[in-house]
N, C-alpha and C positions, 0 to 999 in steps of 0.2 A: 504494499500500499504506500503510495506516494503521500507524504505528509504536506509538503509545500511545493507549489509550482511558481516559478519566478519567470515572468514574461518580460523579455528585453528586446524592444525593437531597435534596429540599427539602420541608419541611412547616411552613407558617405561620412563616416566618422573614423577613418583609419587612423587618424592621429590620436584619438582618445580610446578606441576599442580595447587596445591591450591593457590599459589601466582598469577599465571596467571588468574585463575578463579575469585579471589577476585578483580583483576584489571578490568576484564570485567564487574563485577557487578557495579563497580564505573564508568562505561561508558554506562550502560544500559539505553535505552530509549524505549518507547512503540513501536516505528517504527523501532527498530534495531533487527536483529536476529544474533545469534551466532551459527555457525555450527561447532560443536566439532567433528572432525574426528579421531576416534581411529584406528590407523594403525596396528591393531592386536598386542596390547601391551601384554606382558607376566608378568608384575608386577601388582601393585595395581591400575594402571591408569584406567582401565575399570569401577571399582567400584566408583572411584572419579568422573568420567564423568557421570555415571548413577545417582549419587546423584545430580550433577550439573544440569542435565536436569530437575529435579524436582524443584530445588531451584533458578536457575539463570533465570531471566526474558528473554524470547526470545531464550532460548537455544534449539538447536536440536542436538541430539546425533546420530552419524552414526558410525558403527563399520565395519571395514574391516575383513573378515575371513581369509585373507592372507596378509602378510606384502608386501606392494607395493612400499614403499619409499615416500619421501616428495612430489615429483612432482605428483605422482598418487593420494596421499591423497588430495593435493590442488585441483586437477581436480575433485575429488568426491565432494568437497565443492562447486566448481564453478557450477557443474551441479545441485546441490540442491539449490543454492542461488536464492532468489526471489527479492533481493534488486535492487533499481535504481543505487546504487553504491556498489562496492565490495572493501574489503581490506583483508589483511592477518595478522596473528600473529603466531608465533611458540609456541609450547606448553611449552617451558621452558623460555619464555620472559614475560614481563609485561608492563603495561601502566600507565601513569599518569591519575589521576582522571579527567574525563571530556574531555579527549583528542579527542575522536571520534566526539562528537558534534562540536568541533572546526574544525576538519578536513572536515566534511561535509559542514559546512558553507564556508570554504575556497574554495572548488571546486565549490560550487554553485555560489559564487561571481564571480569567474574567468570564469566559463562556458566551461572548456576545457575537453578533453578526459581523461587526468589523471594528478595527481599531484605527485611530489616527495618531501619528507620531510627529515629533518635532524634526527639523533637519538643519543641516549646515549649508548655507549659501556660500559659494566660492567664486569670487570675481578676481581674476588674476591671482595675486598672492593674498588677497584679503579674505578673511573668514568671518561669517556672522551667523549666529544661531537664530533661526526663525521658529517661533512656537505656534502650536495649534491655538487659534484664538478661542479657546474654551477653558474657562477657569477651573472646572472640576476635573481632577485627574484620578484615574483608576476607579471611577464610579460609573457603572453601567446605567445608561439612560436611553429614552426613546429619542432617535435621531432628529425627529421633527422639532423637539424642544430646543434644539441647538441652532435652528435657522434664524430666529429673531434675537435682538431687536433689529429693526429696519435701519436705524441710523448708526449702527456700530458694526465693526468687522466681526463676523461670526464664522462658525465652522464651514458654512457653504462658500465663504470667500477664500478658504484655504483649500483649493481645489486639486492640489497635487496628488495624482493617483498613486505615485510611489511612496507617499508619506503615510503608509498604512498597510493593513493586511485584512483579507476578506475571506469569510467562510464560503465554501462551495454552495451552501444553500442559496446564496445570492445569485449564483449562475443559474441554478435550477428555477429560481423565482423570476428570472428575466430582468434582473436589476443591474447586473455588473457589466454588460456590454456597452460599448460606446456607439455614438452615431456614425455610421460608416461615411467616410469621405471628408469629414471635417478636417481642415488643415491647421486650424488654430482654435483655441478656446474649446477644444473637444472635451475637456474635463469639466466644463461648467454645466451643461445639461446632465452630465453623469453624476456630479456631486449633488446636485439638487434632487435627482431621482433617488439616489441612495439615501438621502436624508428624509425624503417623503415616504419611501416605500419599505425600507428595512425596518426591522423591529427593535434592534438594540445596537448600541455602539458605546465606545469609551475612548477618551483621550489619555495617552500615557506619556510620561516624560522619558522617552527612549530616543537617544540620538544614534544615528548610524549611517544615514544617507547623506552623501556630499553632492550637492546640486551645483553643476558647473554653469555659471552665467556668463554672458558675453561671448559665446561661441559664435564665430562669424557666420557659420551655415545655419544657425538657428533662426526659425521664422520670427522670433521676437526681435531679431536684428535686421531683418530684411523687409523693406517697405514695399512689397509687391502685392498683387491682387489677392494672394492667398491669405493675407492678414485680415481681409474683410470677411472671412468665414465667421468672425466673432459675431457678426449680425445674425447669421443663420443659427449659430449656437444659442444666442440669447433669445431670439424669436422662439426657439424650441422651449427654453426655460419659461417664458411668459405663457406660451400656449398650454403647456402641460400643468403649470401651476394654476392657471385659470380653471382647470378642470378638477382641481383637488377639492376635497370636502371642506378644507379650511382656506379656500381661495381668498376670501375677504381679508383674512388674517395675514396670509403669506405674500399676496401680490405686491403690497407696498415695498417689501424687501426686494423682490425680483426686479420691479420697475426701477427702484432707486439705484440698484447695482448696475443695471443695464445703462442708465443715464450716466453714471460715474465712468463707465468704461468708454462710452461714446465721447464724453468730454475729455478723457485721458488721450484718446487717439487724436481728437481735434487739436489738443494742446501741443502735440508733437507732429503736426501734419507735415512739417518740412522734411521729415525723413521718408515720406512716400514719394514715389514717382508722380509727376504732375497729373497724368491721366488717372492714376489710382487715387490721388488726393481729391480730385473732382468727383470721382465715383463714391468715395467715402462720404463726402458731404451730402450727396444726393440720397444714397442708401440710408444714411443716418437720419436724414429728414423724414424719409418715408417710414422708417422704423418708429420714430417718435409718434407719427400720426396713427400707427397701428396699435400702439399701447392703449390700455384703458384710460381714457382721457381724464376722468376724475381722479384716478390714482396718480396719473402723471402730474396733474396740477399740484397735488399734495406733495409729491416727491420734489418738484422744482421749488416749491415754497419752503421746503426744509433744507435746501442746499445753500451753500455760500453764494454770495452775489455774483462772483465771477463765473462760476460754473452755470448757475441758473440763467444768467444773461446770455451766455454763449448758446445754451440749449434752446431757450425761448426764441432767439433769433433764427436758429437753425429750423425750429419747428415751423416758422412762418415762411420758410424758403419754398418756392414752387417746385414741385417734383416734375422733372422732365418725363415726357411720355416714354413708357417702356422700361423705366427703371424699376427693378424689383430686387429684393434681397435674395 
């Protein structure tokens, strides 16, 4: 019986993959499997993963013939996973030795559907600990209780899939898969669904994932059209939350978060290619008009003047014909 399946998508990360794989070896156990999903890399990554399949205990190498993006690659791994528990790692990040055995022990002791953990953010030589924005530690709770309040950072804003571990029953329940084809913000609909539909979770003060920021090939660093998938991702959050039994309670949080993300992208619009920047404005204006307008009014009233003014101005912008998210 496989205890833990670790799903690791890779795409053109030959510079970082050896560090990732070394850290997996330092976490290997006879009942762990490492599903290495190559999302049609065009550099030396496939050769590195082929060698890892021979040398890393528990490694399973899967290759996409067409690049599908992070969400699709993770889904491939979920479908291949045999473990009682599942977790994720990105192909340019790494782990502390012995982290996964400690993570499995933590979720077995608490007996919940999923755990959320802290992580270390690494930007060049700088290191910073980032905590789950949830004050109660080692206490099992209903996940939807950690969605609110609307005006503070909460557990649904800490969307990193690799900062946690998940019981297989979430796969069986249809909660753990990602929305296929999303190129960015793929973890936002996922974390919201997890918190609305899972029965139990806990946050634990366990450090072991080192998240590499500022990677040149990362979509967070590239101002191309794929970045605009955040609109499709948050449209899904709004649509699904609107159908929830507590929609009136939860929608203000979803709308306010969506507005904050739109404002963030508009505030750094110079990093986008000109055509993409124009499309960002048009698609964001259309997104604002799709939101529940009474909830949007309340969200804008609760935001600071700079962001609220920027969004109100955008909301009034005429939408060009044929523009859709």
